[in-house]
C-alpha positions in Angstrom: -132.1 -3.0 -4.1 -135.9 -3.0 -4.8 -136.2 -6.5 -3.5 -134.5 -5.6 -0.2 -136.8 -2.6 0.3 -139.9 -4.8 -0.5 -138.7 -7.4 2.0 -138.2 -4.8 4.7 -141.7 -3.3 4.0 -143.2 -6.8 4.2 -141.4 -7.6 7.5 -142.5 -4.2 9.0 -146.1 -4.6 8.0 -146.3 -8.2 9.2 -144.8 -7.1 12.6 -147.4 -4.3 12.9 -150.2 -6.7 11.9 -148.9 -9.2 14.5 -148.9 -6.6 17.2 -152.5 -5.7 16.4 -153.5 -9.3 16.5 -152.3 -10.3 19.9 -149.7 -8.3 21.8 -151.1 -6.3 24.7 -150.0 -5.1 28.1 -151.4 -4.9 31.7 -150.4 -3.1 34.8 -149.6 -5.8 37.4 -149.8 -3.3 40.3 -153.3 -2.5 39.1 -154.3 -6.1 39.1 -153.1 -6.4 42.7 -154.6 -3.2 43.9 -157.9 -3.2 42.0 -159.0 -6.8 41.7 -161.2 -8.1 44.6 -158.7 -10.9 45.4 -155.7 -8.6 45.2 -157.4 -6.0 47.5 -157.8 -8.7 50.2 -154.1 -9.4 50.0 -153.2 -5.7 50.0 -155.4 -5.1 53.0 -154.0 -8.0 54.9 -150.5 -6.8 54.3 -151.4 -3.3 55.3 -152.9 -4.5 58.6 -149.8 -6.6 59.4 -147.5 -3.7 58.6 -149.6 -1.3 60.6 -149.5 -3.6 63.6 -145.7 -4.0 63.3 -145.3 -0.2 63.1 -147.5 0.3 66.1 -145.6 -2.3 68.1 -142.3 -0.7 67.2 -143.5 2.8 67.9 -144.6 1.6 71.4 -141.1 0.2 72.0 -139.5 3.4 70.7 -141.6 5.5 73.1 -140.5 3.2 76.0 -136.9 3.6 75.1 -137.3 7.4 74.8 -138.9 7.4 78.2 -136.0 5.5 79.7 -133.5 7.9 78.0 -135.4 10.9 79.4 -135.4 9.5 82.9 -131.7 8.9 82.7 -131.1 12.5 81.5 -133.2 13.8 84.4 -131.3 12.0 87.1 -127.8 11.9 85.6 -126.6 14.7 87.8 -128.2 13.3 91.0 -127.0 9.6 90.9 -123.5 8.3 91.1 -121.5 7.7 88.0 -121.6 4.0 88.6 -125.4 4.0 88.7 -125.5 6.2 85.7 -123.2 3.9 83.7 -125.4 0.9 84.7 -128.6 2.6 83.5 -126.9 3.7 80.3 -125.7 0.1 79.8 -129.2 -1.3 80.4 -130.6 1.2 77.9 -128.0 0.2 75.3 -128.9 -3.5 75.8 -132.6 -2.6 75.3 -131.8 -0.6 72.2 -129.9 -3.6 70.8 -132.8 -5.9 71.5 -135.2 -3.3 69.9 -133.1 -3.2 66.8 -133.0 -7.0 66.5 -136.7 -7.1 67.0 -137.2 -4.4 64.3 -135.0 -6.2 61.8 -136.8 -9.5 62.5 -140.2 -7.9 62.1 -139.2 -6.3 58.8 -137.6 -9.5 57.5 -140.7 -11.6 58.5 -143.0 -9.0 56.9 -140.9 -9.0 53.6 -140.9 -12.8 53.5 -144.6 -12.9 54.2 -145.3 -10.2 51.6 -143.2 -12.0 49.0 -145.0 -15.3 49.7 -148.4 -13.7 49.4 -147.5 -11.9 46.2 -146.2 -15.1 44.7 -149.4 -17.0 45.7 -151.4 -14.2 44.2 -149.7 -14.4 40.8 -149.7 -18.2 40.9 -153.4 -18.2 41.5 -154.3 -15.6 38.8 -152.0 -17.1 36.1 -154.4 -19.8 35.0 -157.2 -17.2 34.8 -154.9 -14.9 32.7 -154.2 -17.8 30.4 -157.9 -18.4 30.0 -158.5 -14.6 29.4 -155.8 -14.7 26.7 -157.4 -17.7 25.0 -160.9 -16.2 25.0 -159.6 -12.9 23.6 -157.1 -14.4 21.1 -154.2 -12.7 22.9 -150.7 -14.1 22.0 -148.6 -12.1 24.5 -149.3 -9.9 27.5 -146.5 -7.7 28.6 -146.1 -5.9 32.0 -146.7 -2.2 31.6 -143.6 -1.2 33.6 -141.4 -2.8 30.9 -142.9 -0.9 28.0 -141.4 2.4 27.0 -144.4 3.7 25.1 -147.5 2.2 23.7 -150.9 3.1 22.6 -153.5 2.8 25.4 -155.8 0.7 23.1 -153.4 -2.2 23.8 -153.9 -1.9 27.6 -156.1 -4.8 28.8 -155.7 -4.1 32.5 -159.4 -3.1 33.2 -160.8 -5.9 31.2 -158.5 -8.4 32.9 -159.5 -7.1 36.4 -163.2 -7.5 35.5 -162.5 -11.0 34.3 -160.6 -11.9 37.4 -163.3 -10.5 39.6 -165.9 -12.6 37.9 -163.9 -15.8 37.9 -161.7 -16.0 41.0 -163.5 -17.3 44.0 -161.4 -16.6 47.1 -161.1 -19.6 49.4 
């Protein structure tokens, strides 16, 4: 029984020692939002998204204007003319929805491509950072239930990336 307890204590203490020698975590969102290279990507994505939203809002206003015009004249025009205007509006709404879906899909595809490129570009630098700092494992902060903040290397890694990544 004493041997089993000794073995368990040795295993636990070696695990704790291993954790202190090379297992750390970083916040990937912070890397993206606070590194110089990541900020450029985030700003580019925000600009594209803002432009898309602006375009869609302009189209929505136009559709709303058409709808208001129909409501104003619905008692004045014939039923046939009213039905034609409503039908035209429905077609424009369908076109708008397709445009909206397309813009969102294109944006999501572009965003995913940019994020994949970001992480592909920073990976060799993270590996170099790990080598320099004798880090065995870096975990993503989101996947950690609880940890001591002394194992957070996010700020140091951001500084390292800012010094070493030269944006093309």
